C-alpha positions in Angstrom: 14.3 1.8 26.9 14.4 2.8 23.3 12.8 -0.5 22.3 9.7 0.5 24.1 9.1 2.9 21.2 9.3 -0.1 18.8 6.8 -2.0 20.9 4.3 0.8 21.3 4.7 1.6 17.6 3.9 -2.0 16.6 0.7 -1.9 18.8 -0.3 1.5 17.3 0.3 0.4 13.7 -1.6 -2.8 14.3 -4.5 -1.0 15.8 -4.7 1.7 13.2 -4.5 -0.8 10.3 -7.2 -3.2 11.8 -9.4 -0.3 12.8 -8.9 1.6 9.5 -8.2 4.7 11.6 -7.8 7.3 8.9 -7.7 10.9 10.0 -7.8 12.0 6.3 -11.0 10.2 5.9 -12.4 11.7 9.1 -11.7 15.3 7.8 -12.8 14.4 4.3 -16.2 13.0 5.5 -17.1 16.4 7.0 -17.0 17.9 3.5 -18.3 15.0 1.5 -21.1 13.7 3.6 -21.3 15.9 6.7 -20.6 12.8 8.8 -18.8 13.4 12.2 -18.5 9.7 13.2 -14.8 9.3 12.5 -14.0 12.8 13.7 -15.8 11.9 16.9 -13.5 8.8 17.2 -10.5 11.1 16.8 -11.9 13.4 19.5 -12.3 10.4 21.8 -8.5 9.8 21.6 -7.9 13.5 22.4 -10.3 13.6 25.3 -9.1 10.3 27.0 -5.5 11.3 26.4 -6.1 14.7 28.0 -7.2 13.0 31.2 -4.1 10.8 31.2 -1.6 13.5 30.3 -2.7 16.0 33.0 -2.8 13.2 35.6 0.8 12.3 34.6 1.7 16.0 34.9 0.0 16.3 38.3 1.8 13.2 39.6 5.2 14.6 38.5 5.9 11.8 36.0 6.1 14.4 33.2 6.3 18.2 33.2 4.3 20.0 30.6 6.2 23.1 29.4 4.2 25.1 26.8 6.1 27.0 24.2 5.3 30.4 22.6 2.6 30.0 19.9 4.0 30.3 16.3 0.6 31.4 15.0 1.4 32.4 11.4 3.5 29.3 10.6 0.9 27.1 12.3 -1.9 28.5 10.2 0.0 28.3 6.9 1.6 24.9 7.6 -1.6 23.3 8.9 -3.6 24.4 5.8 -0.8 23.0 3.5 -0.7 19.8 5.5 -4.5 19.3 5.4 -4.5 20.0 1.6 -1.5 17.6 1.1 -3.1 14.6 2.9 -5.9 14.4 0.3 -3.3 14.2 -2.5 -1.1 11.7 -0.6 -4.1 9.5 0.3 -3.5 9.6 4.0 -2.0 11.6 6.9 1.3 10.9 8.5 0.3 7.8 10.4 -2.1 6.8 7.7 0.7 6.9 5.1 2.8 4.7 7.4 0.2 2.1 8.0 -1.0 2.0 4.4 2.7 1.6 3.3 2.7 -1.5 5.6 -0.3 -2.8 3.7 1.6 -2.8 0.4 0.4 0.5 -1.2 3.2 1.6 -3.3 1.6 5.1 -3.7 1.9 5.4 0.1 5.6 4.3 -0.1 6.2 7.3 -2.5 4.2 9.6 -0.2 6.1 8.4 2.9 9.6 8.8 1.3 8.9 12.3 0.1 7.2 13.3 3.4 10.3 12.2 5.4 12.7 13.8 2.9 11.0 17.2 2.9 10.5 17.1 6.7 14.3 16.8 6.9 14.8 19.5 4.2 12.4 21.8 6.1 13.8 21.2 9.5 17.6 21.0 8.9 18.2 21.5 5.2 17.7 24.1 2.4 14.2 25.2 3.7 15.2 25.4 7.4 15.9 29.2 7.3 12.5 30.3 6.0 10.7 27.7 8.2 12.5 29.0 11.3 11.8 32.6 10.3 8.1 31.9 10.1 8.1 29.9 13.3 9.9 32.8 14.9 6.8 34.9 14.6 5.1 34.1 18.0 2.9 35.3 20.7 3.5 34.5 24.4 0.1 32.9 24.8 0.5 29.1 24.4 -2.5 27.3 26.0 -6.2 27.8 26.1 -6.4 27.5 29.9 -3.5 29.9 30.2 -5.3 32.5 28.1 -8.6 32.0 30.0 -6.8 31.8 33.4 -8.5 28.6 34.5 -7.4 25.1 35.5 -6.9 22.8 32.6 -9.2 20.3 34.4 -12.1 22.5 33.6 -11.3 22.1 29.9 -10.8 18.4 30.4 -14.2 18.1 31.9 -15.8 20.1 29.1 -14.1 18.2 26.4 -14.9 14.7 27.9 -18.5 15.7 28.4 -18.9 17.1 24.9 -17.2 14.2 23.2 -19.2 11.7 25.3 -22.4 13.3 24.1 -21.2 13.1 20.5 -20.3 9.5 20.9 -23.7 8.6 22.5 -25.4 10.3 19.5 -23.5 8.1 17.0 -23.9 4.9 19.0 -27.7 5.5 19.2 -27.8 6.2 15.5 -25.8 3.2 14.6 -27.9 0.9 16.9 -31.0 1.7 14.8 -29.4 0.6 11.5 -29.3 -3.0 10.3 -25.8 -4.4 10.1 -24.9 -7.2 7.7 -22.0 -9.5 8.4 -20.4 -12.5 6.7 -20.0 -15.9 8.5 -16.8 -16.1 10.6 -13.9 -18.0 9.0 -11.9 -18.3 12.2 -12.6 -18.3 15.9 -11.0 -17.3 19.2 -8.2 -14.7 19.4 -7.4 -15.0 15.7 -10.9 -14.0 14.9 -10.8 -11.0 17.3 -7.4 -9.8 16.1 -7.5 -10.4 12.3 -11.1 -11.0 11.1 -13.7 -9.3 13.3 -14.4 -5.7 12.1 -13.1 -3.1 14.7 -15.4 -0.2 15.3 -14.4 3.4 15.1 -14.9 4.0 18.8 -13.4 0.7 19.9 -10.3 1.6 17.9 -10.1 5.0 19.5 -10.4 3.6 23.0 -7.3 1.4 22.2 -5.3 4.2 20.7 -6.0 6.6 23.5 -4.1 4.6 26.3 -1.3 3.9 23.9 -1.1 7.7 23.3 -1.0 8.2 27.1 1.6 5.5 27.6 3.8 7.2 25.0 4.5 10.1 27.3 6.3 8.4 30.2 8.0 5.8 27.9 9.4 8.6 25.7 10.2 10.8 28.7 12.3 8.0 30.2 14.6 8.1 27.2 15.1 11.8 27.4 12.7 12.6 24.6 10.2 14.9 26.4 7.1 14.5 24.3 4.3 12.1 23.4 3.5 10.6 20.1 5.1 12.3 17.1 5.7 11.4 13.5 7.3 14.3 11.6 10.4 14.8 13.8 11.3 11.1 13.8 10.7 10.8 10.0 13.1 13.7 9.5 15.6 12.0 11.9 15.6 8.9 9.8 16.6 10.8 6.7 19.3 12.8 8.5 20.7 9.6 10.0 20.9 8.0 6.6 22.8 11.1 5.4 25.0 11.9 8.4 25.2 8.5 10.2 24.9 10.2 13.6 23.5 7.5 16.0 22.2 10.2 18.3 19.4 10.8 15.8 17.9 7.3 16.4 15.7 8.2 19.4 12.5 6.7 20.8 10.4 8.4 18.1 12.4 6.7 15.3 11.7 3.3 16.9 8.0 4.4 17.2 7.5 5.1 13.4 9.4 1.9 12.5 7.1 0.0 14.8 4.0 1.5 13.1 5.2 0.3 9.8 6.0 -3.2 11.2 2.7 -3.4 13.2 0.6 -2.5 10.2 2.4 -5.1 8.1 1.7 -7.8 10.7 -2.0 -6.7 10.9 -2.4 -6.7 7.1 -0.7 -10.1 6.6 -2.7 -11.7 9.4 -6.0 -10.4 8.0 -5.2 -11.2 4.4 -5.2 -7.5 3.4 -1.5 -7.2 2.5 -1.1 -6.9 -1.2 1.5 -4.9 -3.2 -0.6 -2.5 -5.3 1.0 -0.4 -8.0 -0.5 3.1 -8.5 -1.2 4.7 -11.9 0.8 7.6 -13.1 -1.6 10.2 -11.9 -1.8 8.7 -8.4 2.0 8.4 -8.2 2.4 12.1 -9.1 -0.2 13.1 -6.5 1.4 10.8 -3.9 4.8 12.4 -4.4 3.4 16.0 -4.4 1.3 15.2 -1.4 4.4 13.8 0.5 6.4 16.9 -0.3 3.7 19.3 0.9 3.1 17.1 4.0 6.7 17.4 5.0 6.8 21.2 4.5 3.4 21.8 6.0 4.1 19.7 9.2 7.4 21.4 9.7 5.9 24.8 9.4 2.9 23.9 11.7 5.2 22.2 14.3 3.5 18.9 13.9 1.1 16.8 11.9 -2.4 15.3 12.6 -0.7 13.3 15.4 1.8 15.8 16.9 -0.6 18.7 16.7 -4.0 17.3 16.0 -3.9 14.5 18.6 -1.2 15.3 21.1 -0.9 19.1 21.5 -4.7 19.3 21.5 -4.8 17.0 24.5 -2.7 19.5 26.4 -5.0 22.3 25.1 -2.1 24.0 23.3 -3.2 26.8 21.0 -1.0 25.4 18.3 -2.7 22.1 18.4 -6.3 23.4 18.2 -5.6 26.1 15.6 -3.7 23.5 13.5 -6.6 21.1 13.8 -9.0 23.7 12.4 -6.8 24.7 9.6 -5.9 21.1 8.7 -9.7 20.4 8.3 -10.0 23.6 6.2 -7.1 22.5 4.0 -8.6 19.1 3.6 -11.9 20.7 2.5 -10.1 22.8 -0.1 -8.4 19.8 -1.6 -11.6 17.7 -1.4 -13.4 20.3 -3.3 -10.7 20.6 -5.9 -9.7 16.9 -6.4 -12.8 14.9 -5.4 -16.1 16.7 -5.7 -14.8 19.2 -8.3 -13.2 16.6 -10.5 -16.3 14.3 -10.2 -18.4 17.1 -11.7 -16.2 17.5 -14.7 -15.7 13.7 -15.2 -12.0 13.5 -14.1 -10.8 10.6 -11.9 -10.8 11.8 -8.3 -7.8 11.7 -6.1 -7.1 8.5 -4.2 -8.4 8.8 -0.6 -8.7 5.8 1.6 -12.0 4.9 3.2 -12.3 4.3 6.9 -15.4 2.1 6.5 
């Protein structure tokens, strides 16, 4: 059953690489151009996943068990994480799939993200992280606070996201789109050459995110998609050699790396690219802060921003807001601010 994590990870990594599904870019675009197109794609994944997750819960396939909300650690950690992903040039999954493309800067970010996730969860920083995460309130979900059925929130979210998507589709249909002549045909063209749209990519990722719940649950890992915990487990396994640490989530993140490599090789986008010194330093610092921030917040852009939000957890939605704020602060400091003074801006991947 653990191998289902590998298979789903390959599919997820392949899809994210081909669709250029970059959450860092989605957050960054809000501050740089005011565009909400990629954020809308991200919200589509949350909305569709919320339907599937609550259906699985209602059917008894999984059992959602909200935990007390570590509000202070979530706010601090999410801001740090949002700031860090601009330095690293990608969020957790973005770093994995760009590492699979051959970006050496992302390799550095990924190594230090995993290392400091482990240090923050089980190492030298575990005590202060645990102390901050020990500051909680009993309230854990939005529907619990409001005293309503979660299906009311599902309906509101799906409707709102649907209207946003319609707005962007109408806007895009009015714009001329240039394209190069196709070099291949058939399935190869669809998989490796044809440009994948933001919303198409989101609609592929969403069922994968839903499927992650029962597949992970079947192995005893009672959660959906997650990146920080498995990354920490890899480091701890390398240090301690405990095979119990190799769970479904570890297979998932290995699969993401493998899937993105397959997609990049098939599309001709794989190329080992060496960063300059400044980019290397920023990638390492970004990876360090990502590991600490995600551990404090209880998740990254996937665990909090994509998964916990789908269950209307307070931690997920508060984290999402503060990750966006943190990204805005780093964008102002390293991109728009440095551009005004003539300094080379931080490396941030484009979704387009």
